[in-house]
C-alpha positions as CSV (number, residue, x, y, z in Angstrom):
1,M,4.1,184.8,64.0
2,R,3.8,183.9,67.7
3,T,7.1,182.8,69.3
4,L,7.0,179.6,71.3
5,G,8.2,179.2,74.6
6,F,10.4,176.1,75.1
7,Y,10.6,176.4,79.1
8,V,8.4,176.8,82.1
9,P,8.9,179.8,84.1
10,T,8.1,178.5,87.3
11,V,10.5,175.6,86.6
12,F,13.3,178.3,85.9
13,N,12.9,180.8,88.7
14,K,12.3,177.9,91.5
15,G,13.8,174.6,89.9
16,D,17.3,173.1,90.4
17,I,19.2,175.5,88.0
18,A,18.4,178.6,90.6
19,T,19.3,176.4,93.7
20,H,22.6,175.5,92.0
21,D,23.8,179.1,91.3
22,A,23.0,180.0,95.1
23,F,25.3,177.0,96.3
24,A,28.1,178.3,94.0
25,R,27.9,181.9,95.1
26,S,27.9,180.5,98.6
27,L,31.0,178.3,98.3
28,Q,32.8,181.4,96.5
29,Q,32.2,183.7,99.3
30,Q,33.4,180.9,102.0
31,T,36.7,180.5,100.0
32,R,37.5,184.1,99.9
33,D,37.0,184.4,103.5
34,A,39.3,181.5,104.2
35,E,42.0,183.0,102.1
36,I,41.7,186.2,103.8
37,K,41.9,184.7,107.2
38,A,45.0,182.5,106.3
39,E,46.8,185.6,105.0
40,R,46.0,187.3,107.9
41,R,47.5,184.5,110.2
42,L,50.7,183.8,108.0
43,H,51.7,187.2,108.0
44,R,51.1,188.5,111.3
45,P,53.8,189.5,114.0
46,K,55.1,186.6,116.3
47,G,54.2,186.6,119.7
48,L,56.2,186.5,122.9
49,E,56.2,182.7,123.2
50,D,57.2,182.0,119.4
51,W,60.4,183.9,120.1
52,R,61.1,182.2,123.4
53,K,60.8,178.9,121.4
54,L,62.8,180.1,118.7
55,R,65.5,181.3,120.8
56,A,65.7,178.0,122.5
57,E,66.1,176.0,119.4
58,V,69.0,178.2,118.4
59,A,70.6,177.7,121.8
60,I,70.4,173.8,121.7
61,S,71.7,173.9,118.2
62,E,74.8,176.3,119.1
63,R,75.6,173.8,122.3
64,R,75.6,170.8,119.8
65,V,78.1,172.6,117.4
66,A,80.3,173.3,120.3
67,K,80.5,169.7,121.2
68,L,81.3,168.8,117.9
69,K,84.0,171.2,117.7
70,A,85.7,169.9,121.0
71,R,85.4,166.3,119.6
72,L,87.2,167.3,116.4
73,A,90.0,169.2,118.2
74,E,90.6,165.8,120.4
75,C,90.6,163.6,117.2
76,E,93.3,166.0,115.4
77,D,95.4,165.7,118.9
78,V,95.3,162.2,118.5
79,V,96.3,162.2,114.8
80,K,99.4,164.5,115.7
81,R,100.4,162.1,118.7
82,I,100.1,159.2,116.5
83,E,102.4,161.0,113.6
84,T,104.7,162.3,116.2
85,Q,105.4,158.4,117.6
86,N,105.7,156.9,114.1
87,R,107.8,159.5,112.7
88,P,111.2,158.2,114.5
89,V,110.4,154.6,113.5
90,K,110.2,155.2,109.8
91,R,113.4,157.4,110.0
92,S,115.0,154.3,111.5
93,K,114.0,151.9,109.2
94,F,115.6,154.1,106.5
95,S,118.7,154.6,108.2
96,K,119.0,151.0,109.8
97,P,118.0,148.6,107.1
98,S,119.3,145.6,109.1
99,I,120.4,144.8,112.8
100,S,122.3,141.7,113.1
101,P,121.0,139.4,116.5
102,S,123.4,139.0,119.1
103,P,125.4,135.7,119.1
104,R,124.2,134.7,122.2
105,S,120.5,134.3,120.9
106,F,121.7,131.5,118.4
107,P,122.2,128.7,120.8
108,D,118.7,129.6,122.4
109,L,117.2,129.6,118.9
110,T,118.8,126.2,118.0
111,K,117.6,124.5,121.1
112,F,114.1,125.6,120.4
113,F,114.3,124.0,116.6
114,V,115.6,120.9,118.2
115,R,112.9,120.7,120.8
116,A,110.1,121.4,118.3
117,R,111.6,118.8,115.9
118,V,111.5,116.4,118.6
119,V,107.7,116.7,119.8
120,L,106.6,116.8,116.1
121,I,108.4,113.6,115.1
122,R,107.2,111.6,118.4
123,E,103.7,112.7,118.2
124,A,103.7,111.8,114.5
125,I,104.9,108.3,115.0
126,N,102.7,107.8,117.9
127,V,99.6,109.0,115.7
128,F,100.3,106.6,112.7
129,G,100.7,103.4,115.4
130,L,104.1,102.5,115.0
131,R,104.9,99.7,117.3
132,R,106.5,96.3,117.8
133,R,104.2,93.4,118.5
134,S,104.7,90.7,121.3
135,T,105.7,88.4,118.4
136,G,108.4,90.6,117.1
137,E,106.8,91.9,114.2
138,W,106.6,95.4,113.4
139,E,103.3,97.3,112.5
140,I,102.2,100.7,111.3
141,A,98.1,101.7,111.7
142,G,97.4,98.1,112.6
143,N,99.3,96.5,109.3
144,V,102.3,94.6,109.8
145,L,105.4,95.1,107.5
146,P,107.5,91.9,107.5
147,P,111.0,91.3,106.2
148,S,111.1,91.5,102.5
149,D,111.9,87.8,102.2
150,E,108.3,87.1,103.9
151,F,106.1,89.4,102.0
152,R,104.6,86.7,99.9
153,Q,103.3,85.1,103.0
154,Y,100.9,88.0,103.6
155,P,98.0,89.5,101.4
156,S,99.3,92.1,98.9
157,S,96.7,94.4,100.4
158,V,98.3,94.4,103.8
159,I,101.8,95.0,102.6
160,N,100.8,98.0,100.3
161,A,98.5,99.4,103.2
162,A,101.7,99.1,105.6
163,L,104.1,100.8,102.8
164,V,101.4,103.6,101.9
165,H,101.2,104.6,105.7
166,T,104.9,104.6,105.9
167,V,105.5,106.7,102.8
168,H,103.0,109.2,104.2
169,L,104.8,109.2,107.9
170,L,108.1,109.4,106.1
171,S,107.0,112.5,104.3
172,L,106.1,114.3,107.5
173,L,109.4,113.2,109.0
174,T,111.7,114.7,106.3
175,S,109.4,117.8,106.4
176,Y,109.8,118.3,110.2
177,L,113.4,117.5,110.2
178,S,114.4,119.3,107.0
179,I,116.2,116.3,105.6
180,A,116.6,115.5,101.7
181,L,116.4,111.5,100.9
182,P,118.5,109.9,98.5
183,Y,115.5,108.5,96.7
184,I,112.0,109.9,96.9
185,P,108.6,108.2,96.9
186,T,106.6,110.3,94.8
187,T,102.6,109.8,93.6
188,S,100.8,111.2,91.0
189,K,98.6,113.2,93.5
190,P,99.7,114.0,97.3
191,H,99.3,110.9,99.2
192,L,97.1,109.3,96.2
193,G,97.9,106.7,93.9
194,R,100.9,104.0,93.7
195,P,104.2,105.5,95.0
196,V,107.1,105.3,92.5
197,M,110.7,105.7,93.9
198,K,112.8,108.0,92.2
199,P,116.2,109.5,92.6
200,N,116.6,112.8,94.3
201,L,118.5,114.6,91.6
202,P,120.9,116.5,91.3
203,F,121.8,115.7,95.0
204,V,122.2,111.9,94.2
205,A,125.0,112.0,91.2
206,T,124.3,108.7,89.8
207,T,122.8,106.9,86.8
208,K,121.5,103.7,88.8
209,Y,117.7,103.0,89.6
210,R,116.3,105.7,87.4
211,D,113.9,103.1,86.0
212,R,110.0,103.2,87.1
213,N,110.3,101.1,90.3
214,V,106.8,101.2,91.6
215,L,106.5,100.6,95.4
216,W,103.2,98.3,94.8
217,M,103.1,94.8,95.7
218,S,100.9,93.0,92.8
219,S,98.3,90.6,93.7
220,T,99.7,88.0,91.6
221,A,103.0,88.2,93.4
222,H,102.4,84.6,94.9
223,K,102.2,83.0,91.4
224,I,105.8,82.1,91.4
225,D,105.5,80.2,87.9
226,S,104.5,83.2,85.9
227,S,107.4,85.2,84.7
228,K,105.3,88.4,84.4
229,A,104.3,87.7,87.9
230,L,108.1,87.6,89.2
231,A,109.3,90.5,86.9
232,K,106.5,92.8,88.8
233,H,107.7,91.3,92.2
234,H,111.4,92.2,91.3
235,N,110.5,95.9,90.1
236,F,108.5,96.0,93.5
237,L,111.4,94.6,95.5
238,T,113.8,97.2,93.8
239,A,111.8,99.8,95.1
240,F,111.5,98.5,98.3
241,A,115.3,98.5,98.4
242,L,115.2,102.2,97.4
243,L,112.7,103.1,100.1
244,A,114.9,101.0,102.6
245,H,117.9,103.0,101.7
246,S,116.3,106.5,102.1
247,V,114.9,105.5,105.7
248,A,118.4,104.2,106.7
249,Y,120.1,107.3,105.5
250,L,117.5,109.4,107.6
251,A,118.0,107.4,110.5
252,W,121.8,107.6,110.0
253,S,121.5,111.4,109.6
254,Q,119.9,111.5,113.1
255,G,122.6,109.6,114.9
256,V,121.2,106.0,114.5
257,E,124.3,103.7,114.6
258,G,124.9,100.1,113.4
259,I,122.9,100.4,110.2
260,G,124.1,97.8,107.6
261,V,123.5,94.9,105.4
262,S,124.1,91.2,106.6
263,P,127.4,90.0,105.3
264,G,125.8,86.7,104.4
265,I,123.4,88.0,102.0
266,V,125.9,90.2,99.9
267,D,128.8,89.0,98.0
268,S,131.6,87.4,100.3
269,D,134.1,89.0,98.3
270,D,132.7,92.4,99.0
271,D,135.5,94.6,100.6
272,E,133.0,97.1,101.9
273,T,131.2,94.6,104.1
274,P,131.3,95.2,107.6
275,A,131.9,92.6,110.3
276,S,128.7,91.0,111.4
277,S,129.1,92.3,114.9
278,A,129.0,95.8,113.8
279,I,125.6,95.5,112.2
280,L,123.0,96.2,114.9
281,I,119.6,97.2,112.7
282,P,119.5,95.6,109.3
283,A,118.9,98.7,106.6
284,T,115.7,96.8,105.3
285,N,114.1,97.2,108.7
286,I,112.1,100.1,107.9
287,L,110.0,100.5,110.8
288,Q,112.4,99.6,113.1
289,L,114.8,102.3,112.0
290,I,112.1,104.8,112.5
291,H,111.6,103.8,115.8
292,E,115.2,103.9,116.8
293,L,115.2,107.4,115.1
294,A,112.8,109.0,117.4
295,D,114.7,107.6,120.6
296,S,117.9,108.8,119.2
297,P,119.8,111.5,121.3
298,Q,120.8,113.4,118.2
299,L,117.4,113.9,117.1
300,G,116.4,117.2,115.4
301,L,120.5,118.1,115.5
302,K,121.0,118.0,111.7
303,S,119.3,119.2,108.8
304,H,119.9,120.3,105.4
305,E,118.6,123.7,106.2
306,P,119.8,126.7,108.2
307,G,118.6,126.4,112.1
308,T,120.7,123.9,113.5
309,V,124.1,121.8,112.2
310,Q,123.4,122.1,108.5
311,M,124.6,119.0,106.5
312,R,126.3,119.9,103.1
313,H,125.9,116.8,101.1
314,L,124.0,113.4,101.2
315,G,127.1,111.4,101.9
316,F,126.2,108.2,103.2
317,G,128.6,105.1,103.4
318,L,126.0,102.6,102.8
319,D,125.9,101.6,99.1
320,V,122.4,101.5,97.6
321,S,123.6,98.6,95.2
322,R,124.1,96.4,98.4
323,V,120.9,97.2,99.8
324,V,119.0,96.1,96.5
325,R,121.2,92.9,96.2
326,S,120.4,91.9,99.7
327,V,116.7,92.5,99.3
328,L,116.8,90.5,96.0
329,R,119.0,87.6,97.1
330,S,117.0,87.1,100.5
331,E,114.0,86.6,98.1
332,E,115.9,84.5,96.0
333,R,116.9,82.2,99.0
334,Y,113.4,82.1,100.5
335,S,111.7,81.4,97.5
336,G,114.2,79.7,95.0
337,H,112.4,81.0,92.2
338,L,113.3,84.8,91.7
339,S,116.9,84.5,90.3
340,E,115.4,82.3,87.1
341,G,116.0,84.1,84.5
342,W,117.6,87.2,86.2
343,D,121.0,88.2,86.2
344,M,122.0,90.2,89.3
345,V,123.5,93.5,87.7
346,D,123.2,97.0,88.6
347,S,120.7,98.8,86.4
348,V,122.6,101.5,84.7
């Protein structure tokens, strides 16, 4: 049998396959030549220029290391000096736990406290705009605070605004002077809500006026024919009297003299009623008392905390019951209706 040929000899010898093999052999030879050249260049000995560059780099590194060592030595010296300076201080703290100041420094410190209190008190009063009008009325923050028997002649919003500003100012004054009051106006939140007058227990050893006396004039206070409105107004006037007593105590503690209750308002047979000539400022004139307090020569000298002349108790000659009776009876005389159905007895 004759074998058949499956390719054309001319194509095999002169075609694409032969060309591909030639290219492959050429690339292999070029690769070997490149490897030989790279190997020679990598392992050949360095020249003079290369050694110079290497020595320069080493010298730069050595100088940098020397600078770092010098800087480190300086830091160590600073640390040692600080430790040496602090060591005697630490020892003195352990060996001398307390050093009593020189007695000569106490008068200077007392004068500093007094001056600071005077400046703070007067600045606070100026900020709140407490002043006396040309008509004789006293105002705070632009709101008039009339005598208690004239409250019904003014809108309740004006009276309440004046009292709220007064309570806020009073809290600042007592804080600056470090004075505790017999009866404290408190609110549910700081400076928010209707103030309630409460006794400052246990400093005030009394069972009187522990009821909820709200320092807030009702909008129905002008309805004199309503028993409910009269009851609310009676409670409000009691709270106002307690506030007046506390302000009177604050003014008395700072040297304001002549504070009292008019003898024509309280009982005529009251043995504690002073002569009318001895009363210069009614205890119910709250804003006037605060104004006189700021002008007192003894402002800032006494407090319930150390630093100045320390007051040991809340002793005050003006009875709170007399202040309450004066407020209620002045209203009774003015309106003629508050006493209907009410017996003037002290709360227990």
